[in-house]
N, C-alpha and C positions, 0 to 999 in steps of 0.2 A: 504494500500500500504506500503510495507516494502522494505528494501534494497535487491537488487538481488545479491546473492553472486558471487564472482569472480570464473569463471569456470577454470582458469588456474593457479593462484598464491595463496598460503596460506597467510593469514593475521592474526595477533593477536594484539589486542589493550587491554591494561589493565591499570587500575588506582587504587590507594589505598590511603586511608586517615585515620585519627585517628579513624573513626567509621564505615567505609564501604569500600567495594572493588567491582570493576566491571571488568569483563573479557568478551571480545567479539572476537570470532575467526571465520575465514572463511576457509573452507577446500574444495579445488577443487576436482571434480570427473572426470574431463576430459574436454577438450575444447569443444567437441561436445556432452557431456553427462550431465553435471550439476555441482552443488556446494552446500555446506552445510554451515549453520550459527549456531553457538552455543553462548549462552550468559548467564550470571548470575549477579545478584546484591545481595550482602549480607551485612548485618550490624552486628557489634559486639560491643555493648556498655558495655558488661560485664567487660572488663579490665578497662574502664574509671570509672565505678561505684566502682570497687574494689579499685582503686587508690584513689578515692575520700574518701571512708570510711577509708582507711589506713592512710590518713592524719588527721584523727580525726573528720571527718564530717560524722556523722551517719545518716543524714537525708535521705539518699538514701537506707538505709537498708530495708525499707518497700517494695522496688521494687524487689520482689523475682525473677522475670524474666523481665529484662529490655525490653523496646520496641524493636521489631525486624522486619526485612524485609528479606524474603527469596524468591527470584524470579529466575526463570529459563526459558529460551526460546530457541526455535529451529525453523529452517526453512530449507527446501530443495527445490531447483529448479532443475527440471529434464527435459531434452529434448531428450527422447529416440529415436525419429525420427524427421525428419525435419518438420513434420506436427503436432506433439504433443508438447505441453508446459504444464508442470505440476508443481504446487507448493503446498507444505504442510507446515503448520505452527502449532506450539504448544507453549503454555505458561502455567506455573504454578506459582502462587504467593501466599504467606502467610505473614501475619503480625499480631501482637498482643502484649500482655503483661500480667503479673501477679503481682497483688498488694496485700500485706498483712501487716496490720498495726494495732497497738493498742495505744490509747492515753487516758490519764486521765485528766479531767479538772473539777474542783470544785466538786470532789467526784464522778463524773460520768466517768466510763470506757467504751469506745466504741472500739469494735474490728471490723475491716472491711477487707473483702477479695474479690478480684475481679479477675476473669480469663476471658480474652477476646481474641478471635482469629477470623480471617477472612481468607478464602481460596478462590482463584479464579482460574478457568481453562478455557483456550480458545484453540480450535482446529479448523483447517480449511483446506479444500481441494479445490483447484482451478485448473480446467482443460480447456485448449483451444485446439480445434481440427480444422485443416484447410484442409479438404479433397480436395478442389480445390482452385484455385486462387480467385474465386468469392463467396465462401461459407465458413463461419466459425461457429462452435458450441462452446458455452461456458457454462460450468457447475460449480456450486459453492455449497459446503455443509459446514456449519460451526456450531459451538457450543460454547456457553458461559455460564458458571455456576459459581455461587457465593454461598458460605456457610458462615454464621456468627453465632458465638456462644458466648453468654455473660452469665456469672454466677456470681452473686454478693450476698454476705451474710454479715449481720450486727448483732452484739450482743451488747446490752447496759445493764449495771448493775452498781450498786453502791448506795451510800447514798447521797441524794440530799437535800440541805437545802431549806426550803421555803423562799421566799422573805419577807422582812419586811412588804411590802404592804399587802401580803397575810396573814401574821400573825396578823396584826392589824385588818383585816376584818373578818377572819374566825377562829381564834385560839380558840374561845369558842365552836365551833362545835364538836360533838362527832366524833372520828376518827382522829382528829388532836391532837395526844397525845404529840407531841414534835415539835421542830422547824425543823424537817427533816422527810423524809420518805425513805424507802428502795425500790429500783427497783431490783427485783430478776430475772434479765435476760429477756430482750425483744429481741426475735429473729426475724429477717426479712430475707426473701430470695426472690430474683428476678432472673428468668432465661428466656432468650430469645434465640430462634433459628430461623434463616431465611435461607431458601434454595430456590434459584432462578435458573431456567434453561431456555435457549433460543436456539432454533434450527432454522437455516435458510437454505433453499434450493432454488436454482435458476437454470433454464435451458433456454438458449436463443440461437437463431441463427440469423446470419446476412447474407443477400444475396445482392450481388452487381448486381443490374439489369442492370445498365450501369454506365458510369463515374459519372453521376450527381445524380443518384437515388439508394438508398439503402432501403431494407426492413428488418425490425427486427420483429421476432416473438418469444415469450417465455412465461414462467410463473414463478412465485415465491411464495413460501409458508413460512410463519414465524409462529412458535409455541412457545408460552411462558407460563410458569406456575411458580407460587411462593407459597411456604408453609411457613407460619409464626406461631410460637408458643410462647406465653407469659404465664409464670406461676408466680403468685405473692402471697406472704404470708407476708402481711404488717400490720402495726399498724398505725391508723390515728385518728386525732381528728374529731369527727362528731357532728354537732349541732343537738340537739334533744329537742324540747319544751323549747327553749330559754336557754338550758344548753348544756354543752359540754361533750361528752363521748369519752373516749380513748378506741377504740375498734380494734379488729383484723379484 
């Protein structure tokens, strides 16, 4: 259930803040015809991040694309005749971020990059038909879809010193030539995609048999399906015969 637009007068509501803006407008189509609703919600963190970095705080430089929201919605209410009532709604939303950073600690350089986006779409058609004072038909058709994309990459390289405890225990073993070892680039990649769809259809009728008795007859169908894909290329410590192996 959403707000029914004003059929006679236009309205515009707007708000703005340091990081987002909202606009909500109603446009009449005629007292006996209908009205429209339009709306949007937008964020803009880029200026705040730029000002933060300009003040000498570079900790936000890794956020290549700041978290964002881009939402748009629409609704139309139409009454072409006295016995028809039609409403149509639509929504499109997206949000996400992109992160890219590199840091070095104790000789180990780790580069991380993550790109994350979610998209959502909603559409619906709602129709009411009143052929007589005692009979009403109601039809509904709606769709809801979500798409999620995550792509994350990590690279580790550098010269890493053994701990004193390790050297005291294993320094005599072949292969431990010095107090450190070189890690020549360990790449990891994780990618996930999720796509989900739901369609709902309903048709029903209501008959007024008399003032105290009503009869409703109808049917409804819901179809939902989801496709999820995960691709992983990772390194992990694996226990094998009381020893640990670092394997892809």
